N, C-alpha and C positions, 0 to 999 in steps of 0.2 A: 022847123025841126029837121035835122039831118036824117037821112036814111042810112041804114046799115045793112050790109049784105054779108051773110056767112056763105062763103063760096065752097069751102071744103075743110076737112080736118084730117090731119095725119099725126101719127104718134111715132116718136123715136123708138128704136129697139130698146128692150129692157135687158139689163145684164149687170154684171159686176165690172167696174172699171179699174180695179186694182191690179197692178202688175203681178203676174203669176197666178192670179185668181180668176180672171175673167176674159172673155173674148173681146171686150170693148176697151181693154187697157191701152191699146195703141191709138185710140181716137180721142181727140180733144172734144169736150162737150159742144163747142162751137161748130165742129165739123158735123156732128150728128144733127144739130139744129139747122144748119145750113142745108143739109140734104132734105130735111122736111119741107122747108120753105121752097126750095127749088122744085121738089116733087109737086107741090100745089100749083106753082106757076106753070110748070111744064104740062101737067095733065089737064089743066083747064085753059091753056092758051092765053094766059093773062099777060098783058103788057105791063111790066113793073112800073112804068111811068104813070100808069093810071091808078096806082095804089095810093090812097090818102092816109090810111092808118092800118097798123097791124097790132093786134093784141096778142101778147105772147106770155104764157104762164110758165115759169121756170123757177128753179130753186136758187139761181144765181143771176147776176147781171150779164145778160148776153144781147139785149136788144140792139144796141148801136153797133156792136161788133158783127152781129148777124146781117144787119142791113148792108154794111160795108162789104163783107165777105161774099154775099150773094149778088153783088154788083148792083144793088139798088141805088140808082143815081138820083132819083126824085127826092123831093123834100118830105117824103112820107114820114109819118110820125109813128114810131114804134113805142109801145107801152107794155109794161109788165104790171099786171094788177097788184102784185105784191110790192113792187119797188117804184112805180111811177113811170112817167114818160122819159124817153131818150131823145 
């Protein structure tokens, strides 16, 4: 049986993303999510090459795009419980 480690948890800011209505309107959801993953990596000194799996819960498909944008070059598996693996 494989072992799982929960290293840290971070949440994106909450707000309204509609132009003219909220402070997050200028940000793409992928940018918010990337900042979360980078924060976890940075504050825990994690080598991204050592990451095997990431479970990400979101309301839209972002897993693969997040992996690419954060510079994840390993073959780590990203999964969203609601949508399946990337």
